[in-house]
N, C-alpha and C positions, 0 to 999 in steps of 0.2 A: 868755498861752497859748504852749506851745512849737509851734516849726514842724513841719510833717509830715515834712519832709527836713531833716535838720540834718548837714552834711558839714563838717569841720572839719580844716584842714591835711593834706588827702589827696594823697598820692602813690602811684604806680603804677610799677613798673620792671619790664623782662622783660630776662632774660639771652637774649643771642643768641650763642650760641657760648660759648667759655670766657673771651673777654677783652672781650667787647662789652655793654655795659648800655645799654639803652634806656629814658629816662624819658618814659613817655605821659603821665603827670600829674605835675605838680610843685607841690605846695602849694596844692590847690584849695580854698577854702571855700565853700560855696553853702546858702543857707537858702531853702526853699519853703514857702510857707503853705498850709494846706488851701483848696482852691478857686481857686488860682492857675492860669494858664494860661501856660507858659513854653516859648519855642523855645530850643533850645539850636544855636549854630551855630559853623560852622568850617570852614577849608578841609580837604583830605585831610591826614592827620598832624597835625592840631590837638589830638586828645585826645578829640573829642566821642564817639565810638564806645567808648571805654575808659571815659568818664563815664558814658555810657548804661548799659552792661554793670555798672557798679558800683551804679548806682541802681537797676537791673533786678535786683539780687541773683543775677547770673549769674557774677558774679567777687568778689573782696575786694581791698581797698586793701593796698600793702605797708606803708604808714605811715599813720597818721591815724585819726580816728573817723568813723562815718556811722551816724546813728539815724535810724530809718525808724518813725514814727507810735510813737514812746515806746521803741523797741527798738534796743539796740545790735547791728546785723547785722554789722558789719566783723570781727567774731572768730569768727563762725557756722561751723559746720561744713556740708558739702555737704546733709545732709538736713533741718537747720534752714533753710537757705537756701532749698530746694525748697517748703518749708511755707509760707515767707514770700511765695516768688513766687505761688503758687497762692492764697493768702488776700488779699494785699495789692496786687498789681500785674495789671494787664491789659495785655497784650502786643499791640501792632498792628505788623504787618510790611509792608514793602514788598510781598514775596511772597505774602501772605496767610497762606501756612503752613496750608492746610485739608486735611484727608484727602480724597483724590480719590473714594473708594469710598463715603463717608457723605454722606448729604443734609444738609442747611443745620441742620437741628434737632440732629442726632447730633454734628455739629461744635460747635454752641454748648454742647452739654450737657457736652463733655469736662471742663472744669476741675471740674464737678460730681462727674463720675465719680471724678477723683482725689480730691476731697474727701469721697467716700463719702455723699454725697446720696442719698437713696432715689430709685427710678426715676420714681415719680409727680411728686415734687416736682421733681425734674431737668426732665421734661418741660415742667412749668407754668412754671417759673422761664426755661427756653429760649425758649418760645413768646412769653412776656412781653419777653424781649430782643429777639428778631427783631421783634416788633411795634414795638419803640422805635426801631428803625432803619428802619422802614418796609418789612419785609421779610415780614410774616406770610402773605402769599399764595404765598410762594416756600419755605415751610419744608421742603418734600418734594423739592426739586430739588438736584441733585449740584452740585458745583463747576463741572463741563463743560457744565451747562445753564444757566450764569448767565453774566452779563457781569462784566467786570471790576469795575466799580463795586458790582454786587451782591456779588460775592464779598469784596471790602473790607468791604461792611457786614455780612457774615455773621462776618468777623474782628472787627469792633468790637463786634457782640452777644456774640461768644464772650468778648472782653475785659471786657465789662460784666457777664456773668451772675453772677459772684461777689460783686457788690457790692464791688469794689476800693477801697482807700485812693487808687490812683493808676493813670492811664492812661498808658503809654509808648509813643509812636508814633514807629516809626523809618522816615523817608521814606515816609509813608504813602500819598502820591500818585505814587510814583516810577514804578509799571507803568501808570499811567491816563492818558488823554488830558486834556488841560487842562479840558475843560467837565466831565467826570466827576470830575475832581481837585478842582475848584471844589466841585461838590456835596458831595464827602467832607469836604472843610474847612467847609464851612456846616453838616453834620451834627456835627463836632467842636465848632464854636463853639456849637450847640444844648446838646450835652453840657457844655460849661462853664457855660453859663448855668444850667443844671439842677443845678449844684454840684459837677460834677467836677473833680478836679485831673488837669492834662494836662500831659506834658511832651512836646513835639515836637522830634524831633532832625532837622536837615535841614543841607544845605549851599546852600540856595536862600533868597535874601533874600525873594522874593516871597510864599511860603510863611510863613516867620517873621513876615511883616508881620500875619498873622492872629492872632498870639498877643498876649496883654497885656504880656509882659515878655519881652526878649530877652538872652539871655546868649551873649557870642561868646568862642571859645577861639582861643589859637595859642600853638603850641610847649607845649602841655600846661598853659597858665595862663590863668586867666580875665581878658580884657584889658578887657571892658566888660559892664556889668550895668544895662539902662536899661528903663523903663517905656515901653510903646509908646502915644505919644498918640494915635495914629490909630484905636485900640481904643476909646478913650475910657474909659480905666480908671486 
């Protein structure tokens, strides 16, 4: 069975002015199976944000191949990448990225609006997603009427609502206090046990320890890729 994510010898370079080229990723190869929970770690400038953008189809590699769920996405144009993002990837951001004037259910429905799902089905699926993160009773509250932890749960429900192949979480506890952060990490572990594939991008080792596998980058290269014995997988 092929991997859900199959990245082969990927490099990403940026032109900085007329004479300077920055190589953000340098010959990276990475395979991630369906149902895995992977933390991508590295210091500032290691290439982890660039790798996240490539995995999330927010950018394309300069060289190399990226196959997501059987589809070669490294050569796709912007419209094709947008379709892949909406169908295959659920994004969870540090800053939540919720619409301030929309209530929870309207925020969760947003990917379904882009996908052209009828109104009644959107509502039903959004309610189910909010129930799955323990927020069914807050569905008509706006972001400013909720705590940081509740807002992140709304964001997670939004990430789940399309039934994506992959959840991509970028520092998901970065704007939360430690107790609330642990609650969000516990929720992500529940989602993993339910069969979701999760990639957690972080610079914090204690967050990475919640994942089943830890990939470390430095200077645009993978320097280690290990199973986390503490998780018991």
